[in-house]
C-alpha positions in Angstrom: 0.0 0.0 0.0 2.8 2.4 0.9 4.5 1.6 -2.4 1.3 2.3 -4.3 0.8 5.6 -2.4 4.3 6.7 -3.4 3.8 5.7 -7.0 0.5 7.6 -7.0 2.0 10.7 -5.5 4.8 10.6 -8.1 2.2 10.0 -10.8 0.5 13.4 -10.1 3.6 15.4 -9.2 6.2 17.5 -11.1 4.2 17.8 -14.3 4.9 20.6 -16.8 1.7 20.6 -18.9 1.3 21.3 -22.7 1.1 24.4 -24.8 -1.7 27.0 -25.1 -2.8 25.8 -28.5 -3.5 22.2 -27.5 -5.3 23.4 -24.4 -7.5 25.6 -26.5 -8.2 22.8 -28.9 -10.1 20.9 -26.2 -12.4 23.9 -25.7 -12.9 24.2 -29.5 -13.9 20.5 -29.6 -16.6 21.2 -27.0 -18.0 24.0 -29.3 -17.7 21.9 -32.4 -19.5 18.9 -30.9 -22.4 21.1 -29.7 -22.7 22.7 -33.2 -22.7 19.2 -34.9 -25.2 17.9 -32.3 -27.7 20.7 -32.9 -27.3 20.4 -36.7 -27.9 16.7 -36.7 -30.7 16.8 -34.2 -32.5 19.6 -36.1 -32.1 17.8 -39.4 -33.3 14.4 -38.1 -36.4 16.1 -36.5 -37.2 18.0 -39.7 -36.9 14.8 -41.9 -38.8 12.4 -39.7 -41.8 12.1 -37.5 -39.8 11.5 -34.3 -40.9 13.7 -31.5 -38.5 15.6 -29.2 -38.6 12.9 -26.6 -36.3 13.1 -23.6 -35.0 9.5 -23.7 -34.0 9.8 -27.4 -32.3 13.1 -26.7 -30.5 11.6 -23.7 -28.7 9.0 -25.8 -28.2 11.4 -28.8 -26.5 14.1 -26.7 -24.4 11.5 -24.8 -23.2 10.1 -28.1 -22.4 13.4 -29.7 -21.3 15.6 -26.8 -20.0 13.4 -23.9 -18.4 10.4 -25.6 -16.3 12.5 -28.1 -14.9 14.6 -25.3 -14.0 11.5 -23.2 -12.1 10.1 -26.2 -10.3 13.3 -26.9 -9.2 13.5 -23.3 -8.0 9.9 -23.2 -7.3 7.4 -26.0 -7.5 9.9 -28.9 -5.8 12.9 -27.2 -3.1 13.1 -29.9 -5.8 13.6 -32.5 -7.6 16.5 -30.7 -6.5 19.0 -33.4 -7.9 16.8 -36.2 -11.2 16.0 -34.4 -12.5 19.5 -34.2 -11.8 20.1 -37.9 -13.8 16.9 -38.7 -16.7 18.0 -36.4 -16.7 21.5 -38.0 -16.5 20.1 -41.5 -19.5 17.7 -41.1 -21.5 20.4 -39.3 -20.9 23.1 -42.0 -21.4 20.6 -44.8 -24.9 19.8 -43.6 -25.6 23.4 -42.7 -24.8 24.9 -46.1 -26.4 22.0 -48.1 -29.7 22.1 -46.3 -32.4 24.8 -46.7 -33.8 26.7 -43.8 -35.7 24.6 -41.3 -39.0 25.4 -39.7 -38.3 24.0 -36.2 -39.4 26.4 -33.5 -36.3 27.4 -31.6 -35.8 29.3 -28.3 -36.5 33.0 -28.3 -34.3 35.1 -26.1 -37.0 37.3 -24.6 -35.6 38.0 -21.2 -32.7 40.2 -20.5 -31.7 38.1 -17.5 -31.3 34.9 -19.6 -28.2 34.0 -21.6 -28.0 30.9 -23.8 -24.3 31.6 -24.5 -23.4 31.7 -20.8 -25.5 28.5 -20.4 -23.5 26.7 -23.1 -20.1 27.9 -21.8 -20.8 26.9 -18.2 -22.3 23.5 -19.3 -19.3 22.6 -21.4 -16.9 23.6 -18.6 -18.8 21.4 -16.1 -18.8 18.4 -18.5 -15.0 18.7 -19.1 -14.4 19.1 -15.4 -16.4 16.0 -14.5 -14.5 14.0 -17.1 -11.0 15.2 -16.1 -11.3 14.9 -12.3 -11.7 11.1 -12.6 -9.7 10.5 -15.8 -6.6 12.2 -14.4 -6.2 9.3 -12.0 -5.8 6.8 -14.8 -2.7 6.3 -17.0 -5.0 6.6 -20.0 -5.2 10.3 -19.3 -2.2 12.2 -20.8 0.1 13.6 -18.1 0.5 16.8 -20.1 -3.3 17.5 -19.5 -3.0 17.1 -15.7 -2.3 20.0 -13.3 1.2 21.4 -13.5 3.5 21.5 -10.5 4.4 25.2 -10.8 4.2 26.8 -14.2 2.7 25.9 -17.6 -0.5 25.3 -19.5 -2.8 22.3 -19.0 -6.4 21.4 -19.4 -7.0 20.9 -15.7 -5.2 24.2 -14.8 -7.4 26.0 -17.3 -10.5 24.3 -15.9 -9.9 25.7 -12.4 -9.8 29.2 -13.8 -12.7 28.8 -16.1 -14.8 27.4 -13.2 -14.1 30.7 -11.3 -15.1 32.7 -14.4 -18.3 30.7 -14.9 -19.3 31.4 -11.3 -19.0 35.1 -12.1 -21.0 34.7 -15.4 -24.0 33.3 -13.5 -23.9 35.5 -10.4 -26.8 37.7 -9.5 -24.7 40.9 -10.1 -24.6 40.0 -13.8 -28.4 40.1 -14.0 -28.7 43.2 -11.8 -30.9 41.3 -9.3 -31.2 42.2 -5.7 -29.1 39.8 -3.6 -30.7 38.1 -0.7 -28.0 38.2 2.0 -29.6 35.1 3.7 -29.5 33.1 0.5 -25.9 34.3 -0.3 -24.8 33.2 3.2 -26.4 29.8 2.9 -25.0 29.1 -0.6 -21.5 29.9 0.6 -22.1 28.0 3.9 -22.9 24.9 1.7 -19.6 25.3 -0.2 -17.7 25.8 3.1 -19.4 22.7 4.6 -18.5 20.7 1.5 -14.9 21.8 1.8 -14.8 20.7 5.4 -16.5 17.4 4.7 -14.1 16.7 1.9 -11.1 17.5 4.2 -12.5 15.1 7.0 -13.1 12.3 4.5 -9.7 12.7 2.9 -8.0 12.4 6.3 -10.2 9.6 7.5 -9.7 7.4 4.4 -6.0 8.4 4.1 -6.9 9.5 0.5 -3.9 10.3 -1.7 -3.7 14.1 -2.2 -1.3 16.6 -3.7 -0.5 18.9 -0.8 1.3 21.6 -2.9 -1.9 22.1 -5.0 -3.9 24.0 -2.3 -2.3 23.1 1.0 -2.9 20.6 3.8 -6.4 21.7 4.8 -7.6 23.9 1.9 -9.4 22.7 -1.2 -11.3 24.2 -4.2 -14.7 24.2 -2.4 -13.2 26.7 0.1 -11.7 28.8 -2.7 -15.1 29.0 -4.3 -16.7 29.9 -1.0 -14.4 32.8 -0.1 -14.0 33.9 -3.7 -17.8 34.6 -4.0 -18.2 36.0 -0.5 -15.2 38.4 -0.7 -16.1 39.3 -4.3 -19.6 40.3 -3.2 -18.4 42.6 -0.4 -15.7 44.2 -2.5 -18.4 45.1 -5.0 -20.4 46.8 -2.2 -17.3 49.0 -1.5 -16.1 49.7 -5.0 -19.0 49.6 -7.5 -16.9 50.2 -10.6 -16.0 46.8 -11.9 -13.1 48.0 -14.1 -11.5 49.8 -11.2 -12.0 46.9 -8.8 -10.4 44.4 -11.2 -7.5 46.7 -11.8 -6.9 47.2 -8.1 -7.0 43.5 -7.3 -4.7 42.7 -10.2 -2.3 45.4 -9.0 -2.4 44.1 -5.4 -2.1 40.4 -6.3 0.6 40.5 -9.0 2.7 43.5 -8.2 2.4 43.8 -4.4 1.7 40.3 -3.1 3.7 38.2 -5.6 6.4 40.6 -6.8 7.1 43.2 -4.1 6.6 40.8 -1.1 8.0 37.9 -3.2 5.2 35.5 -2.3 5.9 33.8 -5.7 9.2 32.5 -4.3 7.5 31.5 -1.0 4.7 29.5 -2.8 6.9 27.9 -5.4 10.2 27.2 -3.7 8.9 26.4 -0.2 6.2 23.9 -1.3 7.9 20.8 0.2 9.2 22.5 3.4 7.8 22.0 6.8 4.6 23.9 7.3 4.6 25.6 10.7 1.1 27.0 11.2 -2.4 27.1 9.5 -1.5 29.9 7.1 1.8 28.3 6.2 0.1 24.9 5.8 -2.4 26.3 3.3 -0.3 28.9 1.7 -1.2 27.9 -1.9 -4.9 28.1 -1.3 -4.9 31.3 0.8 -2.4 33.4 -1.2 -3.9 32.5 -4.7 -7.4 33.6 -3.5 -7.1 37.2 -4.6 -6.3 36.0 -8.2 -9.4 33.8 -8.2 -11.5 36.7 -7.0 -10.1 38.7 -10.0 -11.2 35.9 -12.3 -14.7 35.8 -10.7 -15.1 39.6 -11.2 -13.9 39.3 -14.8 -16.7 36.7 -15.2 -19.2 39.2 -13.9 -17.9 41.9 -16.3 -18.1 39.5 -19.3 -21.5 38.3 -18.2 -22.9 41.9 -18.2 -21.5 42.4 -21.7 -23.1 39.2 -23.0 -26.5 39.8 -21.4 -26.7 43.3 -22.9 -25.7 42.3 -26.4 -27.4 38.9 -26.6 -30.7 40.6 -25.7 -30.2 42.8 -28.8 -29.1 39.7 -30.8 -25.6 41.2 -31.6 -24.1 37.7 -32.0 -21.5 38.6 -34.7 -20.5 41.7 -32.8 -19.9 39.7 -29.6 -18.0 37.0 -31.6 -15.6 39.6 -33.1 -15.0 41.3 -29.8 -14.3 38.1 -27.9 -11.9 36.9 -30.6 -10.0 40.2 -30.5 -9.6 39.9 -26.8 -8.6 36.3 -27.1 -5.8 37.2 -29.4 -4.5 40.1 -27.2 -4.8 38.2 -23.9 -3.2 35.0 -25.2 -0.4 36.9 -26.9 0.7 38.6 -23.7 0.5 35.4 -21.6 3.8 33.9 -20.5 4.8 31.5 -17.7 1.3 31.1 -16.3 0.9 29.4 -12.8 -2.3 28.1 -11.4 -0.7 27.8 -8.0 0.1 31.5 -8.0 -2.9 32.5 -10.1 -0.6 35.1 -11.5 -1.3 37.7 -14.2 -0.3 35.4 -17.0 -2.6 32.7 -15.7 -5.5 35.2 -15.5 -4.9 36.6 -19.0 -4.5 33.2 -20.7 -7.6 31.8 -18.9 -9.6 34.9 -19.8 -8.4 34.7 -23.3 -9.4 31.1 -23.8 -12.8 31.9 -22.2 -13.2 34.7 -24.7 -12.4 32.2 -27.5 -15.0 29.8 -26.3 -17.7 32.5 -25.8 -16.9 33.9 -29.2 -17.4 30.5 -30.8 -20.7 30.0 -29.1 -21.8 33.6 -30.1 -21.2 32.8 -33.8 -22.8 29.4 -33.5 -25.9 30.9 -32.0 -26.1 33.4 -35.0 -25.7 30.5 -37.5 -28.3 28.3 -35.9 -30.9 31.0 -35.4 -30.3 32.3 -38.9 -31.5 28.9 -40.4 -34.1 28.0 -37.8 -32.1 25.2 -36.1 -32.6 24.1 -32.5 -30.3 25.9 -30.1 -31.3 24.3 -26.9 -29.4 21.3 -25.5 -31.4 19.6 -22.7 -28.2 18.1 -21.4 -26.4 21.4 -21.0 -29.5 23.2 -19.7 -29.9 20.6 -17.0 -26.2 20.7 -16.1 -26.5 24.4 -15.5 -29.6 24.0 -13.3 -27.8 21.3 -11.2 -24.2 22.5 -11.4 -23.2 22.2 -7.7 -25.0 18.9 -7.4 -23.2 17.5 -10.4 -19.8 18.7 -9.2 -20.4 17.2 -5.8 -21.6 13.9 -7.3 -18.5 13.8 -9.6 -16.2 14.3 -6.6 -18.0 11.5 -4.6 -17.9 9.0 -7.4 -14.2 9.9 -8.1 -13.4 9.2 -4.4 -15.3 5.9 -4.4 -13.5 4.7 -7.5 -10.1 5.7 -6.3 -10.6 4.0 -2.9 -11.6 0.7 -4.6 -9.5 0.5 -7.8 -5.7 0.7 -8.5 -6.2 3.4 -11.1 -2.6 3.8 -12.4 -2.3 0.1 -13.2 -5.7 -0.3 -14.8 -5.6 -1.2 -18.5 -6.7 1.4 -21.1 -9.8 -0.5 -22.1 -11.0 -0.9 -18.5 -10.1 2.7 -17.7 -12.2 3.9 -20.6 -15.1 1.7 -19.6 -15.0 3.0 -16.1 -15.0 6.7 -17.2 -17.8 6.0 -19.7 -20.0 4.4 -16.9 -19.1 7.2 -14.5 -20.2 9.9 -17.0 -23.3 7.8 -17.9 -24.3 7.9 -14.2 -23.7 11.7 -14.0 -25.8 12.3 -17.1 -28.7 10.1 -15.8 -28.7 12.2 -12.7 -28.6 15.4 -14.9 -31.6 14.3 -17.0 -33.9 12.5 -14.5 -33.2 13.6 -10.9 -34.0 16.9 -9.1 -31.4 19.3 -7.7 -31.1 18.2 -4.0 -29.3 21.4 -3.0 -32.1 23.6 -4.5 -34.7 21.4 -2.8 -33.0 21.9 0.5 -32.9 25.7 0.0 -36.5 25.8 -1.1 -37.6 23.8 2.0 -35.6 26.1 4.2 -37.3 29.1 2.3 -33.9 30.4 1.3 -34.7 30.4 -2.5 -37.6 30.8 -4.8 -36.1 28.4 -7.3 
């Protein structure tokens, strides 16, 4: 057991990642599979008498959205560049050879609703669920796993995009009055989940990478404090641009550079940890960077809501791609552990790329009367925290019962497919337990 533990720790340590282009290609594949799925689904419905039945849609979307992304993140990772070209080619071939369809699509009639944000957040959650289990198997490329100190990787990017996606769906984006009681309870849930995760990890002696967040800290706690501190900072400084600038200035140039916390976090990772702050240095001192990403998400969300309501899809697409080019060009030596300026710009740049793709896809689909709604992605958005929690629980159960690093590629792939099948069954057919709890406690209307 001790030998396996050492091998597992070595398996997830000292990784350097990949390049920005390969990282972005995974996101592009998510956009391409959605586009192809909607094209094929709309075409089949227009040519047949099949009704839009949930069970058919369940298997259809699993086959075209979930399975391709699993394969791209595992067995076929070396072909990720080729795959999105194939998906785009088939999608555009059908799109330009078919006449306009008469299928009734969604109308964006409420300024508080954004289909583009829904798509972005849904795809990030799907990729996150796949990667948090797949990373423990040897079938998952090591270049996609979280880097030790610096570099680009799919999982590093996913953490930052998760922070941005929380900003995109925050109440501040929709200019809705925030219920302090509801806000407190939502963050209390995240805090409790973080504490429960900590207790279970220590109880089961679960293998963890301490230099990722620290001894006691985890991503649930980062999300909790990120949202809570972000809310109160916005109460003090209402100008988002100014607030983001000030936090970036503090985090990058004062905390990391002037006080040299970058050296403290990178070079001292394996040293003895003397107190609570020292024990959790990575989680605590990267927090201001994640708050910045969260606020950037709010800023982007406001831009999308305003322009999507006016159906300025092409305009949004162009703006997002311009920002993607600028932000990715100035990115160098990013570090998820530090959440430094380069990590923030590269993550925001790739988020802009993804949002730009979805903006143009919406314009193309609406232009010819294709369906734009994905039931899978819609349900994932409605049950986001439930799904993230379920994915973590299933990942823990699998790791406690299976020697993941010695599992064959075939069995690894089978386990990941079954795991995602369970998650999508919950997504389609089960209610949100967290929302039910909040509703019963009269903390939410939804």
